[in-house]
NUKOL-382120 format. One record per residue: chain; x, y, z of N, C-alpha, C in turn. Coordinates in nm, 2 decimals. Layout:
N
A;X;Y;Z;X;Y;Z;X;Y;Z
...
//
This chain:
55
A;-0.70;1.23;1.16;-0.56;1.25;1.20;-0.48;1.28;1.08
A;-0.38;1.37;1.10;-0.29;1.40;0.99;-0.17;1.30;0.98
A;-0.11;1.30;0.87;0.01;1.22;0.85;0.12;1.26;0.94
A;0.21;1.17;0.98;0.32;1.20;1.06;0.43;1.27;0.98
A;0.48;1.38;1.03;0.59;1.45;0.96;0.70;1.47;1.06
A;0.83;1.44;1.02;0.94;1.47;1.11;0.93;1.40;1.24
A;0.93;1.47;1.35;0.93;1.42;1.48;0.79;1.41;1.54
A;0.69;1.44;1.46;0.55;1.44;1.52;0.51;1.32;1.59
A;0.56;1.20;1.54;0.52;1.08;1.61;0.57;1.06;1.75
A;0.68;1.13;1.78;0.73;1.13;1.91;0.64;1.20;2.02
A;0.55;1.28;1.97;0.46;1.35;2.06;0.33;1.29;2.08
A;0.30;1.18;2.01;0.17;1.11;2.03;0.19;1.01;2.15
A;0.09;1.02;2.24;0.10;0.95;2.36;0.01;0.82;2.36
A;-0.08;0.81;2.27;-0.17;0.70;2.26;-0.13;0.61;2.14
A;-0.10;0.48;2.16;-0.05;0.40;2.06;-0.14;0.39;1.94
A;-0.27;0.38;1.96;-0.37;0.37;1.85;-0.36;0.49;1.76
A;-0.34;0.61;1.82;-0.33;0.73;1.74;-0.20;0.73;1.66
A;-0.10;0.68;1.72;0.03;0.67;1.65;0.02;0.58;1.53
A;-0.05;0.46;1.55;-0.07;0.37;1.44;-0.15;0.44;1.33
A;-0.25;0.51;1.37;-0.33;0.58;1.27;-0.25;0.68;1.19
A;-0.17;0.76;1.26;-0.09;0.86;1.20;0.02;0.80;1.10
A;0.08;0.70;1.15;0.18;0.63;1.07;0.12;0.57;0.94
A;0.00;0.51;0.96;-0.07;0.45;0.85;-0.11;0.55;0.74
A;-0.13;0.67;0.78;-0.17;0.77;0.69;-0.05;0.84;0.62
A;0.07;0.80;0.65;0.19;0.86;0.60;0.25;0.77;0.49
A;0.28;0.82;0.38;0.35;0.75;0.27;0.49;0.71;0.32
A;0.54;0.60;0.28;0.67;0.55;0.32;0.78;0.65;0.28
A;0.77;0.72;0.17;0.87;0.81;0.12;0.87;0.94;0.21
A;0.77;0.96;0.29;0.76;1.08;0.37;0.81;1.05;0.52
A;0.84;0.92;0.55;0.88;0.89;0.68;1.02;0.92;0.70
A;1.06;0.97;0.82;1.19;0.99;0.86;1.22;0.89;0.97
A;1.33;0.82;0.96;1.37;0.72;1.05;1.48;0.77;1.14
A;1.46;0.76;1.27;1.56;0.81;1.37;1.62;0.70;1.45
A;1.58;0.58;1.44;1.63;0.47;1.52;1.61;0.34;1.45
A;1.69;0.24;1.50;1.68;0.10;1.45;1.67;0.02;1.58
A;1.58;-0.08;1.57;1.57;-0.17;1.69;1.63;-0.31;1.65
A;1.70;-0.36;1.75;1.76;-0.50;1.73;1.69;-0.58;1.83
A;1.62;-0.69;1.79;1.54;-0.77;1.88;1.60;-0.91;1.87
A;1.61;-0.97;1.98;1.66;-1.11;1.99;1.75;-1.13;2.11
A;1.82;-1.24;2.12;1.90;-1.27;2.23;2.01;-1.16;2.25
A;2.03;-1.13;2.37;2.12;-1.02;2.40;2.26;-1.04;2.35
A;2.31;-1.16;2.36;2.45;-1.19;2.32;2.47;-1.17;2.17
A;2.37;-1.20;2.09;2.38;-1.18;1.95;2.37;-1.03;1.92
A;2.28;-0.96;1.99;2.27;-0.81;1.97;2.40;-0.74;2.01
A;2.46;-0.78;2.12;2.58;-0.72;2.16;2.69;-0.74;2.06
A;2.70;-0.86;2.00;2.80;-0.89;1.90;2.79;-0.79;1.78
A;2.66;-0.76;1.74;2.64;-0.68;1.62;2.68;-0.53;1.65
A;2.65;-0.48;1.77;2.67;-0.34;1.80;2.80;-0.31;1.88
A;2.87;-0.42;1.92;2.99;-0.40;1.99;2.97;-0.34;2.13
A;2.86;-0.37;2.19;2.82;-0.32;2.33;2.82;-0.17;2.33
A;2.76;-0.11;2.23;2.75;0.04;2.23;2.65;0.08;2.35
A;2.68;0.19;2.42;2.59;0.23;2.52;2.46;0.29;2.46
A;2.35;0.29;2.54;2.23;0.36;2.49;2.25;0.51;2.49
A;2.18;0.58;2.40;2.19;0.72;2.40;2.10;0.78;2.50
A;2.14;0.87;2.59;2.06;0.92;2.70;1.95;1.01;2.64
//
């Protein structure tokens, strides 16, 4: 499997293949498009000000 470039990872449908592609990619070559906030909803809402999800 090749390294992930740009939005390639968004097209991978099998999680094991995604992990393999990401593992083959140097951190400097990764493009980040999102941030996840995990935890109790009230704390997450406080941090983001109840921003709506992007459609």
